[in-house]
Residue, then its C-alpha position, 0 to 999 in steps of 0.5 A: x526501558x522495559x521491552x514491549x510484549x511481542x505480538x505472540x506474547x499478547x496473542x497467548x495471553x488474549x487466548x487465556x482470556x486476558x482482556x487487556x492483552x486482547x485490547x493491547x494486540x488490537x490497539x497495536x494494529x489499528x493504525x495500519x488497518x485504518x490507514x488501509x481502509x482509508x486508502x482502499x475506501x476513500x473516506x473516513x466513515x467507511x475506514x472507521x467501519x472497516x477498522x471497527x469490523x476488522x477488530x471485532x472480527x479478530x476479537x471474536x476469532x482469536x481463539x480459532x487463529x491457527x498461526x499458519x499466517x502472521x497476525x498482520x496478514x490475517x488482519x489485512x485479509x479480514x480488512x480487505x474483505x470488508x473493504x470489498x463489501x464497502x466498495x460494492x455499496x458505497x456512495x463514493x464508489x466510482x461509476x467505472x474502474x479507472x484505466x491504467x493506460x488512460x487515466x493516470x497521465x491525466x491525473x498527473x496533468x492535474x497534480x503538476x504545474x509545468x511552469x514550476x520547478x519541482x525542486x523549487x516549488x514542491x514540499x514534502x507534504x505536496x509530494x505525498x498528497x500527489x502520491x495519494x492522488x496517483x495511488x487513489x486513481x488506480x483500479x482497486x485490484x492494482x491499488x490494493x496490491x501496491x498498498x499491501x506490498x509497498x506501503x504496508x510492507x508485506x512480502x509478495x507471497x503474504x500479499x497473495x495469501x491476503x488476496x487469494x491469488x497466485x504470487x505471479x498474479x500479485x507481481x504482475x499487478x504490482x509492476x503495472x501499479x508501480x509503473x502507472x504511479x510512476x507515470x503520474x509522479x514523474x513530472x514532479x520527480x523529473x530528473x534531467x535526461x528523462x524527457x529524451x529517453x526513447x520508448x523501448x521500441x526505439x532502442x531502449x530496453x524496458x528498464x522500468x519493468x526490469x527494475x521493478x521486476x529486480x526489486x522482486x527478485x525476478x531477474x537473474x544476475x546476467x539480465x541485471x548486469x545488462x540493465x545496469x550497463x545500459x543505465x550507466x550509459x543512457x541518462x534517460x533510462x537512468x533518470x527513469x529508473x531514479x524516479x521509480x526508485x523515488x516512488x517506491x521509497x515514498x510509498x515505503x515512507x508513507x506514515x500511518x493514518x492517525x486514528x481520530x479519537x472519536x473513532x478510537x472511542x467508538x471502536x472501544x465501546x464496540x469491543x467492550x460489548x464482545x470481549x470477556x472480562x479478564x479472570 
């Protein structure tokens, strides 16, 4: 099986005027950009526009790309700017921003029937749909961090570059977003013991925050060892950490949004107007 050309090889060819290389580079990234647009904007029309505008901007500025960032980071930064513009004027934009502290528990009540056992009643599709709703309930500032870090797989420094904020701000938002989504998803992922877990003020440390910080390499070995010791002895905290681990894993396994055929054709038609013919 022949090896697929790398992004760098396609980029080099595109800069030499190879139209097919440019089209291949754009096609390689379009599914992830479309998924990001769908999750940030919330409707197919805006996601289509974000995808098209992002790829057009990329096509027009390929020769100016200085490679100080990865291509994917550069693309997400472009897409994010269009998402922000769409969100400001979209008819789908909410009248107010959601509250992490108050809205997500209500969302959890909407997505779970307490009379049904999760291990008996929930298929993978239902679980992912619940995850989608939980993520959609986040304030956009927290949602975009969770999407870029846990779904798109960028590093925290890359997310900071896309958003134009500090790495510390990215991590702070990420931890809050993870814990909020876990709160919404916990009834669906409920493990024996978690319901008996006392609040941190009741004697248990805030293991959920510690675990999220552990995933980002923010706690040292000594703190990590203490957390592991506590989790080993506390069934409630152990179950809580397991649900957070499951939520992060579900985010990482989130499939790309398939780009509908009509959207692909619309994007190709727009690109044909701006792409030069190959020599």
